[in-house]
A tleap script that builds the chain and sets N, CA, C and O, in Angstrom:
source leaprc.protein.ff14SB
mol = sequence {
  NMET ASN LEU ARG CYS ILE TYR CYS GLN THR
  PRO PHE THR LEU SER ARG THR GLU MET LEU
  THR ALA ILE MET THR MET ASN GLU LYS ASN
  MET ASN HIE TYR ASP GLY HIE CYS PRO ARG
  CYS ARG ARG ALA ASN SER ILE SER ARG GLN
  ARG MET GLU LEU PHE PHE PRO ASN TRP GLN
  ASP ALA ALA LYS LYS GLN ALA SER ALA ASP
  ALA LYS ALA ALA ALA ALA SER ALA ASN ALA
  GLU VAL PRO ALA THR ALA PHE LEU LYS THR
  GLU PRO LEU PRO LYS THR THR LYS ILE GLY
  THR GLU LYS LYS SER ALA ALA LYS LYS PRO
  ALA ALA ALA LYS SER SER THR ALA LYS ALA
  LYS ALA PRO ALA ALA LYS LYS PRO ALA ALA
  SER LYS THR LYS LYS CLYS
}
set mol.1.N position { 103.066 90.349 85.079 }
set mol.1.CA position { 101.873 89.679 85.189 }
set mol.1.C position { 100.803 90.839 85.076 }
set mol.1.O position { 100.760 91.834 85.800 }
set mol.2.N position { 99.843 90.491 83.910 }
set mol.2.CA position { 98.755 91.370 83.849 }
set mol.2.C position { 97.361 90.921 84.807 }
set mol.2.O position { 97.028 89.736 84.797 }
set mol.3.N position { 96.737 91.711 85.456 }
set mol.3.CA position { 95.643 91.448 86.221 }
set mol.3.C position { 94.569 92.230 85.946 }
set mol.3.O position { 94.753 93.187 85.194 }
set mol.4.N position { 93.448 92.025 86.407 }
set mol.4.CA position { 92.304 92.864 86.201 }
set mol.4.C position { 91.568 92.931 87.661 }
set mol.4.O position { 91.253 91.874 88.208 }
set mol.5.N position { 91.323 94.076 88.226 }
set mol.5.CA position { 90.827 94.311 89.586 }
set mol.5.C position { 89.352 93.745 89.478 }
set mol.5.O position { 88.666 93.947 88.476 }
set mol.6.N position { 88.894 93.002 90.602 }
set mol.6.CA position { 87.899 92.133 90.552 }
set mol.6.C position { 86.700 93.108 90.905 }
set mol.6.O position { 85.528 92.893 90.597 }
set mol.7.N position { 87.212 94.305 91.656 }
set mol.7.CA position { 86.070 95.190 92.130 }
set mol.7.C position { 85.671 96.392 91.064 }
set mol.7.O position { 84.505 96.766 90.940 }
set mol.8.N position { 86.721 96.932 90.341 }
set mol.8.CA position { 86.436 98.007 89.509 }
set mol.8.C position { 86.752 97.866 88.043 }
set mol.8.O position { 86.634 98.748 87.193 }
set mol.9.N position { 87.223 96.479 87.847 }
set mol.9.CA position { 87.683 95.977 86.451 }
set mol.9.C position { 88.750 96.992 85.608 }
set mol.9.O position { 88.753 97.284 84.413 }
set mol.10.N position { 89.583 97.380 86.620 }
set mol.10.CA position { 90.815 98.104 86.091 }
set mol.10.C position { 91.790 97.209 85.734 }
set mol.10.O position { 91.876 96.264 86.519 }
set mol.11.N position { 92.593 97.191 84.763 }
set mol.11.CA position { 93.616 96.398 84.391 }
set mol.11.C position { 95.039 96.982 85.195 }
set mol.11.O position { 95.289 98.180 85.331 }
set mol.12.N position { 95.753 96.049 85.603 }
set mol.12.CA position { 96.942 96.620 86.289 }
set mol.12.C position { 97.943 95.440 86.151 }
set mol.12.O position { 97.546 94.318 85.834 }
set mol.13.N position { 99.396 95.748 86.423 }
set mol.13.CA position { 100.390 94.785 86.433 }
set mol.13.C position { 101.086 94.680 87.731 }
set mol.13.O position { 101.235 95.583 88.554 }
set mol.14.N position { 101.538 93.321 87.813 }
set mol.14.CA position { 102.585 93.126 88.836 }
set mol.14.C position { 104.021 93.064 88.202 }
set mol.14.O position { 104.262 92.199 87.359 }
set mol.15.N position { 104.968 93.958 88.587 }
set mol.15.CA position { 106.341 93.713 88.237 }
set mol.15.C position { 106.933 92.417 88.539 }
set mol.15.O position { 106.335 91.635 89.279 }
set mol.16.N position { 108.200 92.092 87.964 }
set mol.16.CA position { 108.753 90.801 88.181 }
set mol.16.C position { 109.355 90.905 89.681 }
set mol.16.O position { 109.271 89.961 90.466 }
set mol.17.N position { 109.942 92.083 89.995 }
set mol.17.CA position { 110.327 92.389 91.304 }
set mol.17.C position { 109.287 92.201 92.275 }
set mol.17.O position { 109.546 91.406 93.178 }
set mol.18.N position { 108.197 92.746 92.283 }
set mol.18.CA position { 107.113 92.682 93.133 }
set mol.18.C position { 106.667 91.249 93.334 }
set mol.18.O position { 106.472 90.750 94.442 }
set mol.19.N position { 106.510 90.584 92.093 }
set mol.19.CA position { 106.174 89.131 92.175 }
set mol.19.C position { 106.994 88.286 92.912 }
set mol.19.O position { 106.544 87.321 93.530 }
set mol.20.N position { 108.566 88.689 92.877 }
set mol.20.CA position { 109.555 87.801 93.290 }
set mol.20.C position { 109.455 88.060 94.848 }
set mol.20.O position { 109.555 87.079 95.585 }
set mol.21.N position { 109.272 89.272 95.381 }
set mol.21.CA position { 109.043 89.494 96.905 }
set mol.21.C position { 108.003 88.866 97.445 }
set mol.21.O position { 108.035 88.328 98.551 }
set mol.22.N position { 106.831 88.906 96.543 }
set mol.22.CA position { 105.436 88.404 97.117 }
set mol.22.C position { 105.852 86.845 97.168 }
set mol.22.O position { 105.676 86.345 98.279 }
set mol.23.N position { 106.398 85.934 96.123 }
set mol.23.CA position { 106.579 84.563 96.310 }
set mol.23.C position { 107.480 84.329 97.415 }
set mol.23.O position { 107.327 83.319 98.102 }
set mol.24.N position { 108.396 85.148 97.657 }
set mol.24.CA position { 109.283 84.761 98.728 }
set mol.24.C position { 108.775 85.095 100.217 }
set mol.24.O position { 109.095 84.437 101.207 }
set mol.25.N position { 107.980 86.160 100.221 }
set mol.25.CA position { 107.382 86.172 101.705 }
set mol.25.C position { 106.116 85.089 101.903 }
set mol.25.O position { 105.838 84.639 103.015 }
set mol.26.N position { 105.405 84.739 100.719 }
set mol.26.CA position { 104.565 83.737 100.813 }
set mol.26.C position { 105.014 82.374 101.334 }
set mol.26.O position { 104.359 81.590 102.022 }
set mol.27.N position { 106.323 82.237 100.848 }
set mol.27.CA position { 107.266 80.931 101.036 }
set mol.27.C position { 107.590 80.888 102.504 }
set mol.27.O position { 107.431 79.880 103.193 }
set mol.28.N position { 108.079 82.097 102.968 }
set mol.28.CA position { 108.534 82.256 104.346 }
set mol.28.C position { 107.329 82.226 105.404 }
set mol.28.O position { 107.443 81.677 106.501 }
set mol.29.N position { 106.302 82.795 105.019 }
set mol.29.CA position { 105.240 82.810 105.988 }
set mol.29.C position { 104.190 81.682 105.647 }
set mol.29.O position { 103.102 81.758 106.217 }
set mol.30.N position { 104.406 80.695 104.813 }
set mol.30.CA position { 103.342 79.527 104.277 }
set mol.30.C position { 102.134 80.053 104.105 }
set mol.30.O position { 101.129 79.688 104.716 }
set mol.31.N position { 102.195 81.095 103.109 }
set mol.31.CA position { 100.807 81.632 102.694 }
set mol.31.C position { 100.364 81.144 101.490 }
set mol.31.O position { 101.180 80.634 100.723 }
set mol.32.N position { 98.998 81.232 101.151 }
set mol.32.CA position { 98.567 80.509 100.016 }
set mol.32.C position { 98.275 81.549 98.947 }
set mol.32.O position { 98.227 81.217 97.763 }
set mol.33.N position { 98.057 82.945 99.387 }
set mol.33.CA position { 97.763 83.922 98.231 }
set mol.33.C position { 98.404 85.224 98.655 }
set mol.33.O position { 98.884 85.428 99.770 }
set mol.34.N position { 98.358 86.150 97.575 }
set mol.34.CA position { 99.045 87.418 97.913 }
set mol.34.C position { 98.079 88.429 97.496 }
set mol.34.O position { 97.289 88.260 96.567 }
set mol.35.N position { 98.162 89.480 98.204 }
set mol.35.CA position { 96.968 90.517 98.012 }
set mol.35.C position { 97.868 91.738 97.121 }
set mol.35.O position { 98.727 92.510 97.547 }
set mol.36.N position { 97.418 91.611 95.994 }
set mol.36.CA position { 97.701 92.778 94.877 }
set mol.36.C position { 96.765 93.707 95.089 }
set mol.36.O position { 95.567 93.431 95.009 }
set mol.37.N position { 97.258 95.031 95.412 }
set mol.37.CA position { 96.494 96.170 95.550 }
set mol.37.C position { 96.108 96.888 94.121 }
set mol.37.O position { 96.974 96.990 93.253 }
set mol.38.N position { 95.041 97.282 93.953 }
set mol.38.CA position { 94.621 97.952 92.524 }
set mol.38.C position { 95.091 99.426 92.719 }
set mol.38.O position { 94.938 100.022 93.785 }
set mol.39.N position { 95.590 99.892 91.772 }
set mol.39.CA position { 95.987 101.236 91.803 }
set mol.39.C position { 95.022 102.209 91.704 }
set mol.39.O position { 95.281 103.360 92.058 }
set mol.40.N position { 93.875 101.886 91.245 }
set mol.40.CA position { 92.682 103.028 91.071 }
set mol.40.C position { 91.788 102.938 92.368 }
set mol.40.O position { 91.443 103.964 92.953 }
set mol.41.N position { 91.400 101.596 92.828 }
set mol.41.CA position { 90.407 101.733 94.046 }
set mol.41.C position { 91.236 101.195 95.301 }
set mol.41.O position { 90.698 101.231 96.407 }
set mol.42.N position { 92.410 100.745 95.171 }
set mol.42.CA position { 93.183 100.596 96.265 }
set mol.42.C position { 92.702 99.219 97.065 }
set mol.42.O position { 93.288 98.944 98.111 }
set mol.43.N position { 91.768 98.456 96.641 }
set mol.43.CA position { 91.393 97.248 97.115 }
set mol.43.C position { 92.388 96.067 96.845 }
set mol.43.O position { 93.152 96.045 95.880 }
set mol.44.N position { 92.310 95.209 97.680 }
set mol.44.CA position { 93.210 94.145 97.709 }
set mol.44.C position { 92.474 92.979 96.924 }
set mol.44.O position { 91.348 92.555 97.188 }
set mol.45.N position { 93.355 92.515 95.863 }
set mol.45.CA position { 92.786 91.486 95.018 }
set mol.45.C position { 93.705 90.144 95.309 }
set mol.45.O position { 94.934 90.174 95.246 }
set mol.46.N position { 93.100 89.207 95.568 }
set mol.46.CA position { 93.822 87.910 95.893 }
set mol.46.C position { 94.228 87.221 94.922 }
set mol.46.O position { 93.462 86.797 94.057 }
set mol.47.N position { 95.712 86.976 94.930 }
set mol.47.CA position { 96.362 86.125 93.550 }
set mol.47.C position { 96.986 85.054 94.315 }
set mol.47.O position { 97.812 85.178 95.219 }
set mol.48.N position { 96.390 83.788 93.748 }
set mol.48.CA position { 96.914 82.479 94.410 }
set mol.48.C position { 98.417 82.306 94.055 }
set mol.48.O position { 98.949 82.828 93.076 }
set mol.49.N position { 99.040 81.511 94.969 }
set mol.49.CA position { 100.261 81.065 94.997 }
set mol.49.C position { 100.784 80.434 93.767 }
set mol.49.O position { 101.866 80.723 93.255 }
set mol.50.N position { 99.860 79.464 93.278 }
set mol.50.CA position { 99.984 78.658 92.031 }
set mol.50.C position { 100.199 79.515 90.851 }
set mol.50.O position { 101.069 79.328 90.000 }
set mol.51.N position { 99.242 80.574 90.872 }
set mol.51.CA position { 99.314 81.300 89.579 }
set mol.51.C position { 100.516 82.278 89.477 }
set mol.51.O position { 100.969 82.768 88.442 }
set mol.52.N position { 100.949 82.468 90.769 }
set mol.52.CA position { 102.314 83.442 90.801 }
set mol.52.C position { 103.301 82.564 90.365 }
set mol.52.O position { 104.145 83.042 89.607 }
set mol.53.N position { 103.398 81.277 90.698 }
set mol.53.CA position { 104.482 80.592 90.468 }
set mol.53.C position { 104.439 80.071 88.933 }
set mol.53.O position { 105.441 79.751 88.292 }
set mol.54.N position { 103.216 80.044 88.494 }
set mol.54.CA position { 103.045 79.665 86.907 }
set mol.54.C position { 103.684 80.690 86.161 }
set mol.54.O position { 104.389 80.360 85.208 }
set mol.55.N position { 103.525 82.007 86.489 }
set mol.55.CA position { 104.128 83.120 85.662 }
set mol.55.C position { 105.509 83.403 86.158 }
set mol.55.O position { 106.074 84.265 85.485 }
set mol.56.N position { 106.154 82.956 87.070 }
set mol.56.CA position { 107.491 83.092 87.414 }
set mol.56.C position { 108.236 81.747 87.966 }
set mol.56.O position { 108.625 81.601 89.125 }
set mol.57.N position { 108.359 80.788 86.903 }
set mol.57.CA position { 108.558 79.447 87.135 }
set mol.57.C position { 110.072 79.263 87.803 }
set mol.57.O position { 110.257 78.320 88.572 }
set mol.58.N position { 110.932 80.002 87.553 }
set mol.58.CA position { 112.476 79.893 88.194 }
set mol.58.C position { 112.693 80.947 89.095 }
set mol.58.O position { 113.645 81.712 88.942 }
set mol.59.N position { 111.651 81.091 90.304 }
set mol.59.CA position { 111.820 82.169 91.207 }
set mol.59.C position { 112.917 81.870 92.326 }
set mol.59.O position { 113.486 82.756 92.963 }
set mol.60.N position { 113.124 80.590 92.469 }
set mol.60.CA position { 114.223 80.305 93.313 }
set mol.60.C position { 115.508 80.681 92.977 }
set mol.60.O position { 116.252 81.074 93.875 }
set mol.61.N position { 115.922 80.623 91.759 }
set mol.61.CA position { 117.242 81.160 91.151 }
set mol.61.C position { 117.423 82.596 91.137 }
set mol.61.O position { 118.512 83.150 91.288 }
set mol.62.N position { 116.052 83.317 90.904 }
set mol.62.CA position { 116.032 84.750 90.876 }
set mol.62.C position { 116.261 85.294 92.202 }
set mol.62.O position { 116.867 86.346 92.406 }
set mol.63.N position { 115.675 84.423 93.248 }
set mol.63.CA position { 115.729 84.812 94.669 }
set mol.63.C position { 117.142 84.853 95.153 }
set mol.63.O position { 117.609 85.772 95.827 }
set mol.64.N position { 117.852 83.684 94.720 }
set mol.64.CA position { 119.352 83.594 95.107 }
set mol.64.C position { 120.352 84.722 94.489 }
set mol.64.O position { 121.293 85.193 95.129 }
set mol.65.N position { 120.053 85.048 93.301 }
set mol.65.CA position { 120.507 86.142 92.510 }
set mol.65.C position { 120.413 87.490 93.125 }
set mol.65.O position { 121.378 88.253 93.183 }
set mol.66.N position { 118.905 87.845 93.709 }
set mol.66.CA position { 118.714 89.041 94.409 }
set mol.66.C position { 119.404 89.013 95.796 }
set mol.66.O position { 119.902 90.094 96.112 }
set mol.67.N position { 119.526 88.102 96.605 }
set mol.67.CA position { 120.061 87.770 97.771 }
set mol.67.C position { 121.614 88.055 97.620 }
set mol.67.O position { 122.220 88.606 98.540 }
set mol.68.N position { 122.156 87.730 96.624 }
set mol.68.CA position { 123.759 87.884 96.556 }
set mol.68.C position { 123.824 89.363 96.007 }
set mol.68.O position { 124.852 89.979 96.288 }
set mol.69.N position { 123.037 89.896 95.397 }
set mol.69.CA position { 123.186 91.281 94.888 }
set mol.69.C position { 122.893 92.456 96.072 }
set mol.69.O position { 123.407 93.569 96.184 }
set mol.70.N position { 122.046 91.902 96.772 }
set mol.70.CA position { 121.754 92.688 98.008 }
set mol.70.C position { 122.857 92.684 99.060 }
set mol.70.O position { 123.038 93.662 99.785 }
set mol.71.N position { 123.679 91.443 99.147 }
set mol.71.CA position { 124.736 91.484 99.924 }
set mol.71.C position { 125.812 92.232 99.446 }
set mol.71.O position { 126.501 92.882 100.232 }
set mol.72.N position { 126.060 92.214 98.125 }
set mol.72.CA position { 127.338 93.099 97.645 }
set mol.72.C position { 127.017 94.580 97.510 }
set mol.72.O position { 127.974 95.346 97.402 }
set mol.73.N position { 125.707 95.100 97.505 }
set mol.73.CA position { 125.366 96.336 97.763 }
set mol.73.C position { 125.539 96.791 99.083 }
set mol.73.O position { 126.031 97.903 99.280 }
set mol.74.N position { 125.183 96.042 100.036 }
set mol.74.CA position { 125.364 96.418 101.587 }
set mol.74.C position { 126.800 96.499 101.852 }
set mol.74.O position { 127.207 97.503 102.436 }
set mol.75.N position { 127.660 95.550 101.493 }
set mol.75.CA position { 129.052 95.719 101.599 }
set mol.75.C position { 129.594 96.831 100.874 }
set mol.75.O position { 130.466 97.469 101.462 }
set mol.76.N position { 129.278 97.183 99.771 }
set mol.76.CA position { 129.728 98.393 99.261 }
set mol.76.C position { 129.445 99.474 99.750 }
set mol.76.O position { 130.315 100.339 99.657 }
set mol.77.N position { 128.252 99.805 100.388 }
set mol.77.CA position { 127.797 100.915 101.009 }
set mol.77.C position { 128.519 100.978 102.568 }
set mol.77.O position { 128.698 102.065 103.119 }
set mol.78.N position { 128.869 99.819 103.140 }
set mol.78.CA position { 129.441 99.960 104.353 }
set mol.78.C position { 131.046 100.489 104.016 }
set mol.78.O position { 131.710 101.228 104.743 }
set mol.79.N position { 131.395 100.006 102.946 }
set mol.79.CA position { 132.940 100.527 102.635 }
set mol.79.C position { 133.044 101.783 102.125 }
set mol.79.O position { 134.160 102.295 102.038 }
set mol.80.N position { 132.042 102.383 101.762 }
set mol.80.CA position { 131.938 103.823 101.082 }
set mol.80.C position { 132.258 104.980 102.146 }
set mol.80.O position { 131.816 104.961 103.295 }
set mol.81.N position { 133.005 105.896 101.672 }
set mol.81.CA position { 133.305 106.872 102.650 }
set mol.81.C position { 132.109 107.875 102.857 }
set mol.81.O position { 131.483 108.346 101.908 }
set mol.82.N position { 131.820 108.191 104.304 }
set mol.82.CA position { 130.870 109.032 104.438 }
set mol.82.C position { 131.261 110.575 104.372 }
set mol.82.O position { 132.297 110.939 104.930 }
set mol.83.N position { 130.479 111.456 103.724 }
set mol.83.CA position { 131.153 112.826 103.676 }
set mol.83.C position { 131.103 113.377 104.959 }
set mol.83.O position { 130.258 112.962 105.752 }
set mol.84.N position { 132.016 114.393 105.321 }
set mol.84.CA position { 131.929 115.055 106.544 }
set mol.84.C position { 130.827 116.045 106.780 }
set mol.84.O position { 130.723 116.607 107.871 }
set mol.85.N position { 129.949 116.287 105.723 }
set mol.85.CA position { 128.815 117.138 106.026 }
set mol.85.C position { 127.742 116.339 106.845 }
set mol.85.O position { 126.940 116.858 107.622 }
set mol.86.N position { 127.846 114.944 106.547 }
set mol.86.CA position { 126.648 114.132 107.292 }
set mol.86.C position { 126.847 114.067 108.679 }
set mol.86.O position { 125.946 113.545 109.336 }
set mol.87.N position { 128.008 114.561 109.356 }
set mol.87.CA position { 128.306 114.558 110.678 }
set mol.87.C position { 127.780 115.767 111.290 }
set mol.87.O position { 127.327 115.685 112.432 }
set mol.88.N position { 127.784 117.027 110.594 }
set mol.88.CA position { 127.472 118.321 111.261 }
set mol.88.C position { 126.001 118.329 111.689 }
set mol.88.O position { 125.031 117.920 111.051 }
set mol.89.N position { 126.048 118.908 112.963 }
set mol.89.CA position { 124.775 119.090 113.438 }
set mol.89.C position { 124.331 120.599 113.523 }
set mol.89.O position { 125.109 121.514 113.792 }
set mol.90.N position { 122.752 120.778 113.214 }
set mol.90.CA position { 122.564 122.040 113.316 }
set mol.90.C position { 121.786 122.122 114.600 }
set mol.90.O position { 121.233 121.193 115.188 }
set mol.91.N position { 121.847 123.618 114.992 }
set mol.91.CA position { 121.039 123.769 116.134 }
set mol.91.C position { 119.784 124.790 115.817 }
set mol.91.O position { 119.958 125.649 114.954 }
set mol.92.N position { 118.715 124.719 116.399 }
set mol.92.CA position { 117.552 125.626 116.156 }
set mol.92.C position { 117.795 127.047 116.656 }
set mol.92.O position { 118.424 127.230 117.698 }
set mol.93.N position { 117.277 128.119 115.887 }
set mol.93.CA position { 117.610 129.480 116.315 }
set mol.93.C position { 116.716 129.784 117.802 }
set mol.93.O position { 115.612 129.288 118.029 }
set mol.94.N position { 117.392 130.623 118.652 }
set mol.94.CA position { 116.596 130.927 119.634 }
set mol.94.C position { 115.278 131.554 119.448 }
set mol.94.O position { 114.948 131.909 118.317 }
set mol.95.N position { 114.552 131.711 120.380 }
set mol.95.CA position { 113.166 132.259 120.248 }
set mol.95.C position { 113.214 133.818 120.044 }
set mol.95.O position { 112.380 134.436 119.383 }
set mol.96.N position { 114.237 134.352 120.659 }
set mol.96.CA position { 114.333 135.769 120.679 }
set mol.96.C position { 114.907 136.299 119.255 }
set mol.96.O position { 114.583 137.432 118.900 }
set mol.97.N position { 115.709 135.549 118.472 }
set mol.97.CA position { 116.007 135.956 117.214 }
set mol.97.C position { 115.545 135.452 115.894 }
set mol.97.O position { 116.196 135.292 114.862 }
set mol.98.N position { 114.301 135.237 116.137 }
set mol.98.CA position { 113.503 134.671 114.978 }
set mol.98.C position { 113.050 135.913 113.952 }
set mol.98.O position { 112.689 136.990 114.426 }
set mol.99.N position { 113.091 135.717 112.736 }
set mol.99.CA position { 112.836 136.938 111.854 }
set mol.99.C position { 111.401 136.818 111.638 }
set mol.99.O position { 110.840 135.732 111.495 }
set mol.100.N position { 110.751 138.068 111.614 }
set mol.100.CA position { 109.455 138.198 110.890 }
set mol.100.C position { 108.418 138.274 112.118 }
set mol.100.O position { 107.242 138.521 111.850 }
set mol.101.N position { 108.785 138.084 113.380 }
set mol.101.CA position { 107.724 138.030 114.329 }
set mol.101.C position { 107.066 139.231 114.414 }
set mol.101.O position { 105.846 139.266 114.571 }
set mol.102.N position { 107.932 140.499 114.301 }
set mol.102.CA position { 107.185 141.755 114.364 }
set mol.102.C position { 106.357 142.217 113.338 }
set mol.102.O position { 105.474 143.056 113.517 }
set mol.103.N position { 106.656 141.615 112.114 }
set mol.103.CA position { 105.883 141.888 110.916 }
set mol.103.C position { 104.514 141.178 110.964 }
set mol.103.O position { 103.520 141.706 110.465 }
set mol.104.N position { 104.472 139.911 111.604 }
set mol.104.CA position { 103.144 139.148 111.891 }
set mol.104.C position { 102.340 139.916 112.796 }
set mol.104.O position { 101.219 140.190 112.367 }
set mol.105.N position { 102.712 140.446 114.254 }
set mol.105.CA position { 102.104 141.070 114.946 }
set mol.105.C position { 101.386 142.453 114.384 }
set mol.105.O position { 100.241 142.852 114.596 }
set mol.106.N position { 102.331 142.986 113.681 }
set mol.106.CA position { 101.781 144.305 113.004 }
set mol.106.C position { 100.694 143.923 111.971 }
set mol.106.O position { 99.740 144.699 111.917 }
set mol.107.N position { 100.685 143.072 111.312 }
set mol.107.CA position { 99.661 142.563 110.464 }
set mol.107.C position { 98.482 142.243 111.003 }
set mol.107.O position { 97.408 142.503 110.461 }
set mol.108.N position { 98.608 141.661 112.100 }
set mol.108.CA position { 97.388 141.281 112.720 }
set mol.108.C position { 96.534 142.144 113.285 }
set mol.108.O position { 95.332 141.894 113.376 }
set mol.109.N position { 97.119 143.325 113.752 }
set mol.109.CA position { 96.244 144.660 114.316 }
set mol.109.C position { 95.391 145.214 113.437 }
set mol.109.O position { 94.199 145.281 113.737 }
set mol.110.N position { 95.794 145.639 112.370 }
set mol.110.CA position { 94.908 146.403 111.364 }
set mol.110.C position { 93.607 145.289 111.102 }
set mol.110.O position { 92.436 145.667 111.108 }
set mol.111.N position { 93.941 144.123 110.915 }
set mol.111.CA position { 92.715 143.080 110.734 }
set mol.111.C position { 91.749 143.090 111.793 }
set mol.111.O position { 90.531 143.031 111.619 }
set mol.112.N position { 92.476 143.185 113.161 }
set mol.112.CA position { 91.419 143.259 114.156 }
set mol.112.C position { 90.730 144.545 114.327 }
set mol.112.O position { 89.600 144.592 114.814 }
set mol.113.N position { 91.442 145.709 113.903 }
set mol.113.CA position { 90.651 147.102 114.010 }
set mol.113.C position { 89.403 147.000 112.982 }
set mol.113.O position { 88.279 147.414 113.266 }
set mol.114.N position { 89.752 146.389 111.741 }
set mol.114.CA position { 88.734 146.385 110.785 }
set mol.114.C position { 87.500 145.778 111.335 }
set mol.114.O position { 86.407 146.340 111.265 }
set mol.115.N position { 87.708 144.527 111.927 }
set mol.115.CA position { 86.557 143.673 112.393 }
set mol.115.C position { 85.880 144.312 113.248 }
set mol.115.O position { 84.662 144.174 113.134 }
set mol.116.N position { 86.352 145.163 114.317 }
set mol.116.CA position { 85.801 145.941 115.468 }
set mol.116.C position { 84.909 146.828 114.857 }
set mol.116.O position { 83.743 146.892 115.247 }
set mol.117.N position { 85.437 147.694 113.711 }
set mol.117.CA position { 84.442 148.611 112.971 }
set mol.117.C position { 83.317 148.212 112.431 }
set mol.117.O position { 82.262 148.847 112.406 }
set mol.118.N position { 83.546 147.051 111.947 }
set mol.118.CA position { 82.443 146.329 111.236 }
set mol.118.C position { 81.395 145.941 112.089 }
set mol.118.O position { 80.232 145.945 111.684 }
set mol.119.N position { 81.730 145.566 113.366 }
set mol.119.CA position { 80.673 145.066 114.361 }
set mol.119.C position { 79.841 146.462 114.822 }
set mol.119.O position { 78.640 146.410 115.089 }
set mol.120.N position { 80.537 147.582 114.878 }
set mol.120.CA position { 79.960 148.771 115.361 }
set mol.120.C position { 79.088 149.443 114.492 }
set mol.120.O position { 78.302 150.284 114.926 }
set mol.121.N position { 79.156 149.145 113.294 }
set mol.121.CA position { 78.126 149.755 112.336 }
set mol.121.C position { 76.830 149.055 112.528 }
set mol.121.O position { 76.740 147.854 112.783 }
set mol.122.N position { 75.726 149.961 112.376 }
set mol.122.CA position { 74.312 149.434 112.412 }
set mol.122.C position { 73.892 148.801 111.235 }
set mol.122.O position { 74.313 149.150 110.132 }
set mol.123.N position { 73.092 147.897 111.398 }
set mol.123.CA position { 72.571 147.139 109.952 }
set mol.123.C position { 71.825 148.475 109.376 }
set mol.123.O position { 71.543 149.489 110.015 }
set mol.124.N position { 71.599 148.218 108.086 }
set mol.124.CA position { 70.948 149.257 107.087 }
set mol.124.C position { 69.476 148.977 107.286 }
set mol.124.O position { 68.961 147.859 107.303 }
set mol.125.N position { 68.882 150.115 107.430 }
set mol.125.CA position { 67.162 150.178 107.624 }
set mol.125.C position { 66.541 149.481 106.576 }
set mol.125.O position { 67.084 149.350 105.480 }
set mol.126.N position { 65.434 149.025 106.847 }
set mol.126.CA position { 64.668 148.103 105.784 }
set mol.126.C position { 63.570 149.006 105.301 }
set mol.126.O position { 63.050 149.849 106.031 }
set mol.127.N position { 63.259 148.821 104.147 }
set mol.127.CA position { 62.457 149.636 103.338 }
set mol.127.C position { 61.116 149.023 103.645 }
set mol.127.O position { 60.866 147.819 103.580 }
set mol.128.N position { 60.249 150.016 103.998 }
set mol.128.CA position { 58.658 149.631 104.314 }
set mol.128.C position { 58.150 148.691 102.958 }
set mol.128.O position { 58.677 148.797 101.850 }
set mol.129.N position { 57.114 147.832 103.249 }
set mol.129.CA position { 56.849 146.922 102.277 }
set mol.129.C position { 55.872 147.758 101.437 }
set mol.129.O position { 55.117 148.557 101.991 }
set mol.130.N position { 55.878 147.598 100.223 }
set mol.130.CA position { 54.761 148.310 99.280 }
set mol.130.C position { 53.282 147.821 99.505 }
set mol.130.O position { 52.961 146.668 99.791 }
set mol.131.N position { 52.510 148.797 99.342 }
set mol.131.CA position { 51.080 148.412 99.781 }
set mol.131.C position { 50.472 147.984 98.454 }
set mol.131.O position { 50.693 148.557 97.387 }
set mol.132.N position { 49.664 146.899 98.622 }
set mol.132.CA position { 48.947 146.360 97.353 }
set mol.132.C position { 47.606 146.774 97.274 }
set mol.132.O position { 46.810 146.660 98.206 }
set mol.133.N position { 47.317 147.302 96.060 }
set mol.133.CA position { 45.937 147.694 95.906 }
set mol.133.C position { 45.264 147.105 94.785 }
set mol.133.O position { 45.919 146.813 93.784 }
set mol.134.N position { 43.976 146.890 94.842 }
set mol.134.CA position { 43.326 146.273 93.998 }
set mol.134.C position { 42.700 147.110 92.877 }
set mol.134.O position { 41.931 148.038 93.130 }
set mol.135.N position { 43.063 146.745 91.578 }
set mol.135.CA position { 42.602 147.519 90.526 }
set mol.135.C position { 41.276 147.220 90.093 }
set mol.135.O position { 41.025 146.015 90.122 }
set mol.136.N position { 40.390 147.932 89.716 }
set mol.136.CA position { 39.050 147.742 89.150 }
set mol.136.C position { 38.730 147.773 87.798 }
set mol.136.O position { 37.566 147.600 87.435 }
savepdb mol mol.pdb
quit
């Protein structure tokens, strides 16, 4: 379904799967419109239920097919064997054995020393202003 955003005039499309899920949710919740979001400005564009059904006339049959396909996929995933690595648990390292803590503290000390020497320096002396003389 080709649409145009009413705010920024950007054309965008709704796929058949998005239209089907939108019609199914509108049917379940007794809604009259669907909010299609613009990909550019992200604002909601109201699409009427009648217009969605006009572009997807046999949505009931497609909903039944999708429900049966989802049920088959769920049954297949339940029967699938889970690999042994999925059950392994990892434990965090103790705080005393973390690598790189010595390097970080050593790197911070010279930076602190540089900043203290910068503060100790006095600001540069200002040059006296040039005197202006009138030429005759």
